[in-house]
N, C-alpha and C positions, 0 to 999 in steps of 0.2 A: 406445603403439601405433605401429607403423611407418607410414611414408607409404604404402607398398604396401597395408597392411591398411585404412587409411582410404579409399583410392581404391576398393578392392574392395568394402567395405561400402557406400560411397556409390552405386556402380553397382547393387548388389543392391537397395538401397532404392528407387531410381528405377525399376528394372525391375518390382519387386513392387507398388509403390504408384503407380499412374498419376496419382493426384491430386497427388502431391508434385512440385513444380517446382524446388525448391532444397534442396540438402543443405549445411548449414553447421555450423561448429564454433566454440565459444567460444574466442577467442584471448587473452582477458585476464579478469581479475577486474573487478567493477564499480569504476569509478574516478571520483574528483572529485565536486564538489558537484552536478553534473548527473546523476550516477549512470549513466554510459555505460560500455559495454564494446566491445572490438574483436571483430569477427566475421570468420571466414575462410570463404569460399565453397569448398566441396570439389567439388561437381558441380552442374550445372543452370544456371538463369538467374543472371546476375550482378547480384543485387539483395539488399538486406537489408530492404526494405519488404514487409510482409505483412498479411494480414487474419486476425484471430483471432476465433473465435466461442465464446461461453460464456453460459449462463443466458439465452438468448434475445436476447443483445446482440451487436453487431458492433463490433470494434475494429481500426482501421487504425493501424499503427505501424511505425517503423523500428527494428530491433533494435540498430543501432549508435548511434542518436541519443537513445533514451529507455530508462529502466529499465522492465522488464516481467517479472513472475513468473507463468507460467501455472498454477502449482501451487495457487493460492489460490482457485480457482473456488468451492469449497464454503464457504470462509470468507467470501467476499464475499456469497454467497447468504444465509448465516446472519445476517450483520450487516444486510443489506438487509431481511430479514424482520422484524427488530426495530424498524424505523423506523415510527413511527405517522403517521397523516395529519396534516399541518400542521406537522410538525417542521422545524426549521432545522438542517441538517447541514453542518458544516465539514470538508472533506477537506483536511487541511493539506499533504499531499504526494501530490497527486492523480495525477500521471503522466498517462497517456492517458485516464484516467477510468473505470477498471474498477470501482471502488467507486461513484463518483459517478453514473455513467450508469445502472447497475443500480438504485441506490436511487431515482433520479428516475423510472425507468420503472415500477418496482413501486409507488411511492408518488407519483403525479402531483400530489398536493396538498402535498407537501413542497417545501422550498426547499433547494437544494444549492449551497454556495459551495466551488468547487474551486480550490485554490491549488497552484502549482508554480513553482519557481525556474527550471526549464529551459524556454527559449522553444520548443524543438522539441516538448517534451511538451505545452505549451499549444496549439501548432499542431495536433497530432493530437487533442488533447482537443476542440478546437472542431470539427474535422472529424468526430469521433465523435458529438458532440452532433447534428450535421446528419444523419449516417447513421442514427442511432437515433431521430430525430424527437422529441427531448425539448426542452422549452422552460423547464424549471425548474432548469437548471444555469447558474451564472455562472462562467466560466473567468477566472481572475485570475493573471497572470504576475508573480512577484516573490518576494522573501525574506519568508517569513511573519513574521519578527521585525520587519519594517518595515511590515507590513500589519495585524497583529493588533489594534492600537489602533482601527483603523477599524471593526472588527467586535466591539468590546467588549460582552460580555453578550448576544450574539445567538444562540448555539448551544445547542440542546437536546442535540446529540450531536456529538462530534468524533472523527475517525479519524486516528490517528497511526501510519501504516504507514511508519516509517523505522527499521527494526531497527538496533541499535547506537548510534543517535544521537537517538532520540526524546526521551530525558530532557533533552537540551539545550533543548528547546522547550516544556517543561512550563509554564513561566511564561507563555508566549504562549497556550498552550491554556487555562489557567485564566482568563486575561484575557477570552477569547472565550466561555467557558462560562457558561451560565445557572445560577442556583441549582437544585440537584438535577439538573444535567446529567450526561451520561455521556461518558466518554472511552474509546475503544477504543485501548489503548496496546499496541504490539507491541515485543517484544524477542526476542533469540535466545539459546539455551542456550550457544552457543559463546562468548558474551561473558563466561562465568563460568569458574571454575578447573576444572582437570582432575579434582580430587577431587569437586567439586560435580557435574560431569557424570557421574562414575562412580556417583553415588548414584541413588536412585529418581527417577522423573518428578516425584513430589510435592515432593521436596526441591528440585529445580531450579525448579519453579514458585514455591515459597516464597521461594527466593533472589531470583527476579525481582521478586516482590511487595515484598520488603524493600528492594530497590534503588529501586523506584518511590517507596515511602513515604519513604525517606530523601531522595530527590531533590526531593520536593515539600514537605518539611517547612517550609522557610523561606517558600515561597509561601503555604502554608496559614496559617501564623502571621500573615503580613502581611495576608492577606485575611480573617482570622478565620473560616476554614472548617474543617469536619471532613470525614473521608473514610471510605469503605468500599470495599475492593477485592475483586473476585471474579475468579477465574482460570478460564480455559477453554483446553483443549489443542486446538490446531489440527492436525487429522489429516493434512493435506496435507504438512506439513513437520515432521519430528521435532524441529526446533530452534526452532520458532516458538511463542510464547505470546501470548495476549491477556489484558490486564487491563482490566476495566471499572471505571472510577473514578467513583463517585457523590459529588459534593460538595454540601454543604448548609449553610446558615447555622445 
């Protein structure tokens, strides 16, 4: 799209939608361990900080400083609805708290441990804990591989929303998981071959399941665990899959 077209569309958006204050464009892919991307302001206020509202929650964030995916509102709601009273939930890659705060708000008797390596994400997570008036979320900044031992065996449920790289952290997730716990493991179809993507949705999900099973084989053997995987298609993104991992002695 030409620069002239971008400016014309930006002007049109601002004229037609009076509530819109900034028109911005993604200027890079998500990059680095902190999962940041560059944002280009096309029109309006010169800022990248914003307020996002979903599922009765308010999230303050800076689009250039933290990773954020607004497409997963229904998936976050679906997972939050599965959390029972009294559960301990570990959100291994919590970002600004979109999973964690919704769970805490819907299940005030639960305990949520929200971890992220990005200090800016933790800054906004703590701000969002305050804005949403929840008291059952603990925000922890650091590499989960260095933190997981501290929370060994505490989690009834673990959220692993780090597509493409979640498998790297399965050992840490299993360390934190209780017997018969559940892991919500996310991967993306684009991580698989073109032939696999050309096939049916069920084939793609089966391929994802096999990838998880092979990745945790050594961990399970060492821990003397068995597993059962269930697959769920996330409607918000045609490339995202959820695997529920139940481990039991």
